TIFIGU-356629 format. One record per residue (C-alpha): residue in one letter; x, y, z; residue number from 1. Coordinates in Angstrom, 1 decimal, decimal comma. Example, Ala and Ser with C-alpha at 12.3 -4.5 7.8 and 13.67 -1.06 7.14 Angstrom:
BEGIN
resn | x | y | z | resi
A | 12,3 | -4,5 | 7,8 | 1
S | 13,7 | -1,1 | 7,1 | 2
// end
This chain:
BEGIN
resn | x | y | z | resi
X | -12,4 | 4,8 | -5,5 | 1
X | -11,2 | 6,8 | -4,1 | 2
X | -4,3 | 15,1 | -16,3 | 3
X | -0,4 | 16,4 | -18,1 | 4
X | -0,6 | 13,8 | -15,0 | 5
X | 1,4 | 14,6 | -11,9 | 6
X | 1,5 | 11,7 | -9,4 | 7
X | 2,5 | 13,9 | -6,6 | 8
X | -0,7 | 16,0 | -7,3 | 9
X | -2,8 | 12,8 | -7,2 | 10
X | -1,3 | 11,8 | -3,9 | 11
X | -2,1 | 15,3 | -2,6 | 12
X | -5,7 | 15,2 | -3,6 | 13
X | -7,0 | 14,8 | -0,1 | 14
X | -5,2 | 18,1 | 0,8 | 15
X | -6,5 | 19,9 | -2,1 | 16
X | -10,0 | 18,9 | -1,3 | 17
X | -9,7 | 21,3 | 1,6 | 18
X | -10,2 | 24,2 | -0,7 | 19
X | -13,7 | 23,0 | -1,4 | 20
X | -14,5 | 22,1 | 2,1 | 21
X | -12,6 | 25,0 | 3,9 | 22
X | -12,3 | 28,2 | 1,8 | 23
X | -14,6 | 29,0 | -1,0 | 24
X | -17,7 | 26,8 | -1,3 | 25
X | -21,2 | 27,7 | 0,0 | 26
X | -20,5 | 25,0 | 2,6 | 27
X | -17,1 | 26,2 | 3,6 | 28
X | -15,5 | 25,4 | 7,0 | 29
X | -14,7 | 29,1 | 7,7 | 30
X | -17,2 | 31,6 | 9,0 | 31
X | -19,2 | 33,3 | 6,2 | 32
X | -22,4 | 35,3 | 5,6 | 33
X | -25,4 | 32,9 | 5,2 | 34
X | -26,3 | 32,2 | 1,6 | 35
X | -30,0 | 31,6 | 0,7 | 36
X | -30,7 | 29,5 | -2,3 | 37
X | -34,3 | 28,4 | -3,3 | 38
X | -35,5 | 29,1 | 0,2 | 39
X | -32,8 | 27,0 | 1,8 | 40
X | -30,2 | 28,6 | 4,0 | 41
X | -26,5 | 27,6 | 3,7 | 42
X | -24,1 | 28,8 | 6,5 | 43
X | -20,8 | 27,9 | 8,1 | 44
X | -19,2 | 28,3 | 11,4 | 45
X | -20,8 | 30,3 | 14,2 | 46
X | -23,5 | 31,9 | 12,1 | 47
X | -25,8 | 34,6 | 13,5 | 48
X | -29,3 | 33,6 | 14,7 | 49
X | -31,3 | 32,4 | 11,7 | 50
X | -35,0 | 32,4 | 10,8 | 51
X | -35,2 | 30,0 | 8,0 | 52
X | -38,5 | 29,4 | 6,0 | 53
X | -37,2 | 26,1 | 4,6 | 54
X | -34,1 | 23,8 | 5,3 | 55
X | -30,8 | 24,9 | 6,8 | 56
X | -27,4 | 23,4 | 6,0 | 57
X | -24,6 | 24,3 | 8,4 | 58
X | -21,1 | 23,0 | 8,3 | 59
X | -17,8 | 24,1 | 9,9 | 60
X | -14,8 | 23,1 | 12,2 | 61
X | -17,0 | 24,6 | 14,9 | 62
X | -20,7 | 24,8 | 14,0 | 63
X | -23,3 | 26,7 | 16,1 | 64
X | -26,9 | 26,9 | 15,0 | 65
X | -29,4 | 29,1 | 16,7 | 66
X | -32,8 | 30,7 | 15,9 | 67
X | -35,7 | 28,9 | 14,2 | 68
X | -36,0 | 26,5 | 11,2 | 69
X | -39,4 | 25,9 | 9,6 | 70
X | -38,4 | 22,6 | 8,0 | 71
X | -35,3 | 20,4 | 8,3 | 72
X | -31,9 | 21,3 | 9,8 | 73
X | -28,5 | 19,7 | 8,8 | 74
X | -25,4 | 20,4 | 10,9 | 75
X | -22,0 | 18,9 | 10,5 | 76
X | -18,6 | 19,8 | 12,1 | 77
X | -16,0 | 18,7 | 14,6 | 78
X | -17,9 | 20,6 | 17,4 | 79
X | -21,7 | 21,0 | 16,8 | 80
X | -24,0 | 23,0 | 18,9 | 81
X | -27,7 | 23,2 | 17,9 | 82
X | -29,7 | 25,7 | 19,9 | 83
X | -32,2 | 26,4 | 17,1 | 84
X | -35,8 | 25,1 | 17,3 | 85
X | -36,5 | 22,9 | 14,3 | 86
X | -40,0 | 22,3 | 13,1 | 87
X | -39,0 | 19,3 | 10,9 | 88
X | -36,2 | 16,8 | 11,2 | 89
X | -32,8 | 17,5 | 12,7 | 90
X | -29,6 | 15,8 | 11,3 | 91
X | -26,5 | 16,4 | 13,2 | 92
X | -22,9 | 14,8 | 12,9 | 93
X | -19,7 | 15,7 | 14,6 | 94
X | -16,9 | 14,8 | 17,1 | 95
X | -18,9 | 16,5 | 19,7 | 96
X | -22,7 | 17,2 | 19,3 | 97
X | -24,9 | 19,1 | 21,7 | 98
X | -28,6 | 19,7 | 21,1 | 99
X | -30,6 | 22,2 | 23,2 | 100
X | -33,3 | 23,2 | 20,7 | 101
X | -36,7 | 21,6 | 20,3 | 102
X | -37,2 | 19,2 | 17,3 | 103
X | -40,7 | 19,0 | 15,8 | 104
X | -40,2 | 15,7 | 14,0 | 105
X | -37,3 | 13,2 | 14,0 | 106
X | -33,9 | 13,6 | 15,6 | 107
X | -30,9 | 11,9 | 13,9 | 108
X | -27,5 | 12,3 | 15,5 | 109
X | -24,2 | 10,6 | 15,1 | 110
X | -20,9 | 11,6 | 16,7 | 111
X | -18,2 | 10,9 | 19,3 | 112
X | -19,7 | 12,6 | 22,2 | 113
X | -23,5 | 13,3 | 22,1 | 114
X | -25,8 | 15,1 | 24,5 | 115
X | -29,4 | 16,2 | 24,2 | 116
X | -30,3 | 18,7 | 26,9 | 117
X | -33,5 | 18,9 | 28,9 | 118
X | -34,7 | 21,8 | 26,8 | 119
X | -34,5 | 19,6 | 23,6 | 120
X | -37,8 | 18,0 | 23,2 | 121
X | -38,2 | 15,7 | 20,2 | 122
X | -41,7 | 15,4 | 18,7 | 123
X | -41,1 | 12,3 | 16,6 | 124
X | -38,6 | 9,4 | 16,8 | 125
X | -34,9 | 9,7 | 17,8 | 126
X | -32,0 | 7,8 | 16,2 | 127
X | -28,7 | 8,4 | 18,0 | 128
X | -25,3 | 6,7 | 17,6 | 129
X | -22,1 | 7,7 | 19,2 | 130
X | -19,2 | 6,8 | 21,5 | 131
X | -20,7 | 8,5 | 24,6 | 132
X | -24,4 | 9,2 | 24,4 | 133
X | -26,3 | 11,2 | 27,0 | 134
X | -30,1 | 11,6 | 26,4 | 135
X | -31,7 | 14,2 | 28,7 | 136
X | -34,3 | 15,7 | 26,4 | 137
X | -37,8 | 14,1 | 26,3 | 138
X | -38,8 | 12,1 | 23,2 | 139
X | -42,4 | 11,7 | 22,2 | 140
X | -41,9 | 8,9 | 19,8 | 141
X | -39,5 | 5,9 | 19,8 | 142
X | -35,8 | 5,8 | 20,5 | 143
X | -33,0 | 3,8 | 19,0 | 144
X | -29,6 | 4,5 | 20,4 | 145
X | -26,2 | 2,8 | 20,2 | 146
X | -22,8 | 3,7 | 21,7 | 147
X | -20,0 | 2,7 | 23,9 | 148
X | -21,8 | 4,3 | 26,9 | 149
X | -25,5 | 5,3 | 27,0 | 150
X | -27,1 | 7,5 | 29,7 | 151
X | -30,9 | 7,9 | 29,5 | 152
X | -32,4 | 10,5 | 31,8 | 153
X | -35,6 | 11,5 | 30,0 | 154
X | -39,1 | 10,1 | 29,3 | 155
X | -39,6 | 8,2 | 26,1 | 156
X | -43,1 | 8,2 | 24,7 | 157
X | -42,8 | 5,0 | 22,6 | 158
X | -40,5 | 2,0 | 22,4 | 159
X | -36,8 | 2,2 | 23,1 | 160
X | -33,9 | 0,1 | 21,9 | 161
X | -30,5 | 0,6 | 23,5 | 162
X | -27,3 | -1,1 | 22,5 | 163
X | -24,0 | -0,3 | 24,3 | 164
X | -21,2 | -1,6 | 26,4 | 165
X | -22,5 | 0,3 | 29,3 | 166
X | -26,0 | 1,6 | 29,9 | 167
X | -27,2 | 3,8 | 32,7 | 168
X | -30,6 | 5,4 | 33,7 | 169
X | -31,2 | 8,6 | 35,5 | 170
X | -34,1 | 9,6 | 37,8 | 171
X | -36,1 | 11,1 | 35,0 | 172
X | -35,9 | 8,1 | 32,7 | 173
X | -39,0 | 6,2 | 31,7 | 174
X | -40,1 | 4,2 | 28,7 | 175
X | -43,8 | 4,1 | 27,9 | 176
X | -43,5 | 1,3 | 25,3 | 177
X | -41,2 | -1,7 | 25,2 | 178
X | -37,6 | -1,4 | 26,3 | 179
X | -35,2 | -3,7 | 24,5 | 180
X | -31,5 | -3,4 | 25,5 | 181
X | -28,3 | -5,1 | 24,4 | 182
X | -25,2 | -5,3 | 26,5 | 183
X | -22,6 | -7,9 | 27,4 | 184
X | -24,6 | -9,0 | 30,5 | 185
X | -28,1 | -8,3 | 31,9 | 186
X | -28,4 | -5,2 | 34,1 | 187
X | -31,0 | -4,1 | 36,6 | 188
X | -33,7 | -1,9 | 35,1 | 189
X | -35,5 | 0,2 | 37,7 | 190
X | -39,3 | -0,3 | 37,6 | 191
X | -39,6 | 3,4 | 37,3 | 192
X | -38,0 | 3,1 | 33,9 | 193
X | -40,1 | 0,3 | 32,6 | 194
X | -42,2 | -2,5 | 34,0 | 195
X | -40,3 | -5,8 | 33,9 | 196
X | -43,0 | -7,3 | 31,6 | 197
X | -42,0 | -4,8 | 29,0 | 198
X | -38,2 | -5,3 | 29,2 | 199
X | -36,3 | -7,5 | 26,8 | 200
X | -32,6 | -8,3 | 27,1 | 201
X | -30,5 | -9,4 | 24,1 | 202
X | -27,0 | -10,4 | 24,7 | 203
X | -24,5 | -8,5 | 22,6 | 204
X | -21,0 | -9,6 | 21,8 | 205
X | -18,5 | -8,3 | 19,3 | 206
X | -18,7 | -11,6 | 17,3 | 207
X | -22,4 | -11,0 | 17,0 | 208
X | -21,9 | -7,9 | 15,1 | 209
X | -19,5 | -9,3 | 12,5 | 210
X | -20,2 | -13,0 | 12,6 | 211
X | -17,8 | -15,9 | 13,1 | 212
X | -17,3 | -19,5 | 12,2 | 213
X | -18,5 | -20,6 | 15,6 | 214
X | -22,0 | -19,2 | 14,8 | 215
X | -22,0 | -21,4 | 11,8 | 216
X | -22,1 | -18,5 | 9,3 | 217
X | -20,5 | -18,9 | 5,9 | 218
X | -19,4 | -15,5 | 4,4 | 219
X | -19,8 | -15,3 | 0,6 | 220
X | -16,6 | -15,6 | -1,3 | 221
X | -15,8 | -14,6 | -4,9 | 222
X | -14,0 | -16,9 | -7,3 | 223
X | -10,4 | -17,4 | -7,0 | 224
X | -8,5 | -15,4 | -9,7 | 225
X | -5,0 | -14,2 | -10,4 | 226
X | -4,4 | -10,6 | -11,0 | 227
X | -1,8 | -9,9 | -13,6 | 228
X | 0,2 | -6,9 | -14,5 | 229
X | -2,2 | -6,1 | -17,3 | 230
X | -5,2 | -5,8 | -15,0 | 231
X | -3,1 | -3,6 | -12,6 | 232
X | -2,1 | -1,2 | -15,4 | 233
X | -5,7 | -1,3 | -16,8 | 234
X | -7,1 | -0,2 | -13,5 | 235
X | -4,5 | 2,5 | -13,2 | 236
X | -5,3 | 3,8 | -16,7 | 237
X | -9,0 | 3,8 | -15,9 | 238
X | -8,5 | 5,7 | -12,8 | 239
X | -6,3 | 8,3 | -14,5 | 240
X | -8,8 | 8,6 | -17,3 | 241
X | -11,6 | 9,2 | -14,9 | 242
X | -9,6 | 12,0 | -13,3 | 243
X | -8,9 | 13,5 | -16,7 | 244
X | -12,7 | 13,4 | -17,5 | 245
X | -13,8 | 14,9 | -14,3 | 246
X | -11,2 | 17,6 | -14,4 | 247
X | -12,1 | 18,5 | -18,0 | 248
X | -15,8 | 18,7 | -17,1 | 249
X | -15,2 | 21,1 | -14,3 | 250
X | -12,7 | 23,2 | -16,2 | 251
X | -15,0 | 23,4 | -19,2 | 252
X | -18,3 | 24,2 | -17,3 | 253
X | -17,1 | 26,0 | -14,2 | 254
X | -13,7 | 27,6 | -14,9 | 255
X | -14,4 | 30,7 | -12,7 | 256
X | -15,5 | 28,6 | -9,7 | 257
X | -12,4 | 26,3 | -10,0 | 258
X | -10,0 | 29,3 | -10,4 | 259
X | -11,5 | 31,0 | -7,3 | 260
X | -11,2 | 27,9 | -5,2 | 261
X | -7,6 | 27,4 | -6,4 | 262
X | -6,7 | 30,9 | -5,4 | 263
X | -8,1 | 30,3 | -2,0 | 264
X | -5,9 | 27,2 | -1,6 | 265
X | -2,8 | 29,0 | -2,7 | 266
X | -3,5 | 31,8 | -0,3 | 267
X | -3,6 | 29,5 | 2,7 | 268
X | -1,8 | 26,3 | 1,7 | 269
X | -1,0 | 25,1 | 5,2 | 270
X | -4,5 | 25,6 | 6,7 | 271
X | -6,3 | 24,1 | 3,8 | 272
X | -3,9 | 21,1 | 3,5 | 273
X | -4,4 | 20,3 | 7,1 | 274
X | -8,1 | 20,7 | 7,0 | 275
X | -8,3 | 18,6 | 3,9 | 276
X | -6,3 | 15,8 | 5,4 | 277
X | -8,4 | 15,8 | 8,6 | 278
X | -11,7 | 16,0 | 6,6 | 279
X | -10,9 | 13,1 | 4,3 | 280
X | -9,6 | 11,0 | 7,2 | 281
X | -12,9 | 11,5 | 9,0 | 282
X | -14,9 | 10,6 | 5,9 | 283
X | -12,9 | 7,4 | 5,4 | 284
X | -13,0 | 6,6 | 9,2 | 285
X | -16,8 | 7,0 | 9,3 | 286
X | -17,3 | 4,1 | 6,9 | 287
X | -16,3 | 1,2 | 9,3 | 288
X | -17,7 | 3,1 | 12,3 | 289
X | -21,1 | 3,5 | 10,6 | 290
X | -21,0 | -0,1 | 9,5 | 291
X | -20,6 | -1,2 | 13,2 | 292
X | -23,8 | 0,5 | 14,3 | 293
X | -27,3 | -0,5 | 13,4 | 294
X | -28,5 | 3,0 | 12,9 | 295
X | -25,5 | 4,0 | 10,8 | 296
X | -25,6 | 1,2 | 8,2 | 297
X | -28,0 | 3,2 | 5,9 | 298
X | -25,4 | 6,0 | 5,9 | 299
X | -22,5 | 4,0 | 4,7 | 300
X | -23,2 | 4,5 | 0,9 | 301
X | -23,5 | 8,2 | 1,6 | 302
X | -20,1 | 8,2 | 3,3 | 303
X | -18,5 | 6,3 | 0,5 | 304
X | -20,0 | 8,6 | -2,1 | 305
X | -18,9 | 11,7 | -0,1 | 306
X | -15,3 | 10,3 | 0,0 | 307
X | -15,2 | 9,7 | -3,7 | 308
X | -16,6 | 13,2 | -4,5 | 309
X | -14,2 | 15,0 | -2,2 | 310
X | -11,3 | 13,0 | -3,6 | 311
X | -12,2 | 13,9 | -7,2 | 312
X | -12,9 | 17,5 | -6,4 | 313
X | -9,5 | 17,7 | -4,6 | 314
X | -7,8 | 16,5 | -7,7 | 315
X | -9,7 | 19,2 | -9,8 | 316
X | -8,2 | 21,9 | -7,5 | 317
X | -4,7 | 20,5 | -7,6 | 318
X | -4,6 | 19,8 | -11,3 | 319
// end
């Protein structure tokens, strides 16, 4: 999963992937002039204020998005700040995510520390998953949020489902629809948040998320089999062959692009190696984290695919 063949190069593939993610691609992690393609806007880092007629894609170690977006906005980085008003959906992911701009449709956020400010009004539904989640921006639709700690201090126009080790409510919190919450033990829900008749408690335990024998669940198991040396070498040969094939395709159809990205890596080997290692580690780490959250499960295949793509592209640059 995760050509002459150099196993040291294969092992360094995560580091070489940084060249794609850090230096030369349209979605680079360094600041660059915004690039418009087909009406969509691609930018990185702390870009100037934008006025996008279609979608915006922003990525960087530190990503700040301001201005206006007529359709959907996508922002990814270690630190993400979204001040732009988005008419469509907003997708944001990062170690720290802060949303101040209004969202015309749905809000989708995942990260370590997440905060939506009072100025961030969401016109549709909100799906939020993180370690520490603070929701202070009004949501006209429904809310589903999961995290280690959840703080709700905003009105919710529809139903709300909250899952966390600790859930707190501020003075501005209210839920117009049904409120379903999951914690280790029941908590007191102020009547100002929701009428008791509209509140449902579902006990949450770690074993409930992953299943256990005491619940009477039988996990599916594959047939017992012995893996011989031939199978191991066959898998190794198939992996090396796939690297060769992908490398040949890129070198044949995009030699100039590969050469340009490779020069960027050689110019800043330390920085790109570190960023590549961190980036791939985050991608791999996202897979079990997303699987542990209800809202993140649909993103698991995307995280796996992104990991494989970055690994292969890293090899192409290091070959």
